[in-house]
C-alpha positions in Angstrom: 240.4 -153.5 49.4 237.1 -151.9 50.7 234.4 -154.3 53.1 230.9 -153.4 52.1 230.5 -152.1 56.0 233.0 -149.6 54.7 231.0 -147.6 51.6 229.3 -144.3 52.8 225.6 -145.2 52.5 226.3 -147.9 55.5 227.4 -144.8 57.8 223.7 -143.5 57.8 221.2 -143.9 61.1 218.1 -142.9 60.1 215.1 -142.1 62.3 213.3 -144.7 63.5 209.7 -145.1 64.3 209.2 -143.5 68.3 212.6 -142.7 68.0 216.2 -143.1 68.1 218.0 -144.0 65.4 219.1 -147.5 63.6 221.9 -148.8 61.5 221.7 -149.3 57.9 225.5 -150.9 59.0 223.1 -153.2 59.7 222.3 -154.1 56.4 226.0 -154.1 55.2 226.0 -156.6 52.6 223.4 -157.2 51.6 220.7 -155.8 48.5 217.9 -153.5 49.3 215.0 -151.4 47.6 214.8 -148.3 49.5 211.4 -146.8 48.9 209.9 -143.5 50.5 206.2 -145.0 51.0 202.8 -143.5 51.8 199.4 -144.4 53.1 196.7 -142.4 50.6 198.6 -142.3 47.3 197.1 -143.8 44.0 200.5 -146.2 44.2 200.3 -147.8 47.5 198.9 -150.8 46.6 202.5 -151.1 45.7 203.1 -152.2 49.2 201.5 -155.7 48.7 204.7 -155.8 45.9 206.7 -154.2 48.0 206.4 -157.3 50.6 205.9 -160.3 47.8 209.6 -158.8 46.6 210.4 -159.1 50.2 209.7 -162.6 51.3 210.8 -164.1 48.1 214.5 -162.4 48.0 214.9 -162.7 51.7 216.4 -165.5 52.8 219.3 -164.0 49.4 220.2 -161.7 52.1 217.2 -158.7 50.4 214.9 -156.0 52.2 213.1 -153.6 51.2 213.8 -150.1 53.8 210.6 -148.1 53.5 210.6 -144.5 54.7 207.1 -142.9 55.1 206.6 -139.2 53.7 204.2 -137.4 53.9 206.1 -134.4 51.2 203.6 -135.3 48.5 199.9 -134.7 48.2 200.1 -134.8 51.8 199.5 -138.4 51.6 200.9 -139.5 54.7 199.9 -137.8 57.5 199.5 -140.3 60.5 202.2 -140.5 63.0 204.7 -143.4 62.1 202.2 -146.0 64.8 199.4 -145.2 62.8 201.6 -146.2 59.4 202.9 -149.5 61.4 199.7 -150.3 61.1 197.7 -149.5 58.9 200.7 -151.7 56.3 200.5 -154.2 58.8 196.6 -154.5 58.6 196.4 -153.8 54.9 198.7 -155.6 53.5 201.4 -157.5 55.8 204.1 -155.0 55.8 207.0 -156.9 57.4 209.5 -155.3 55.7 211.0 -152.2 58.1 209.9 -149.2 58.2 212.1 -146.2 59.4 210.3 -142.9 60.8 208.3 -140.6 58.4 211.0 -138.3 56.8 211.3 -135.5 54.2 212.7 -136.5 50.8 213.9 -133.7 49.5 214.7 -129.9 50.6 216.4 -128.3 53.1 214.6 -131.1 55.4 215.4 -134.0 53.5 216.8 -136.5 55.6 220.8 -137.5 54.5 220.1 -140.7 52.9 217.5 -138.9 50.7 219.8 -136.4 49.9 222.7 -138.6 49.4 221.0 -141.8 47.4 219.1 -138.0 45.2 222.9 -137.0 44.4 224.5 -140.8 43.9 221.8 -141.5 41.8 220.2 -138.7 40.0 216.4 -138.8 38.2 215.5 -138.5 34.2 217.1 -135.5 32.5 219.8 -135.5 35.8 217.5 -134.3 37.7 218.2 -135.4 41.7 214.9 -134.4 43.5 212.2 -137.4 44.8 209.1 -136.2 41.9 206.5 -138.6 43.5 205.8 -141.3 46.8 207.5 -144.7 45.6 210.1 -143.9 44.2 212.6 -146.4 44.6 216.5 -146.8 44.9 218.2 -150.4 44.4 221.5 -151.1 46.1 224.2 -153.1 45.5 225.7 -156.0 48.2 228.9 -153.4 48.3 226.5 -150.4 49.0 226.3 -148.7 45.5 222.9 -147.4 44.5 222.8 -149.2 41.2 219.2 -147.4 39.6 216.6 -145.3 40.2 213.1 -146.6 39.7 210.1 -143.7 39.0 206.7 -144.0 41.3 205.5 -145.8 38.4 207.3 -148.7 38.2 205.8 -151.9 39.8 207.7 -153.3 42.4 207.8 -157.2 40.9 209.0 -155.9 37.4 212.3 -155.3 39.6 212.9 -159.2 40.0 215.3 -159.3 37.5 218.0 -156.9 39.0 217.4 -157.7 42.0 217.8 -161.1 40.9 221.2 -159.7 39.1 222.8 -158.6 42.2 221.6 -161.0 44.7 
């Protein structure tokens, strides 16, 4: 029997703001909601809902992981520091934010390429269509669900609770 830390997702080391790499292994055994985020998007107010989920379930082993992305309408043009300041001052975001990434194409972050392969979207299409696409990952590292940007964070509460 394998341990959660052995799941492929926990081998990824996405870039951190300011340099260096984070270790998703630090989140082994937790329920994850991985989201590509942007500060100038019509869905940007979802930061508030994501933070509410994080605060509601963090003590039960849940974490939101935010990955800023500028691939959709150039809606995340700022530096990692500017993004962090915006998120903290506008939405009081306390969940982890990683460095800005590409989620599609030849320069896609390896984690995002893997997520798309594990859980394709509508009609089997792998590519991310817009900001605030969400992937729900179980404690064992399995990608349980993929949610379109228009799915509000509050609507994910029951799915998160089932995994906790």
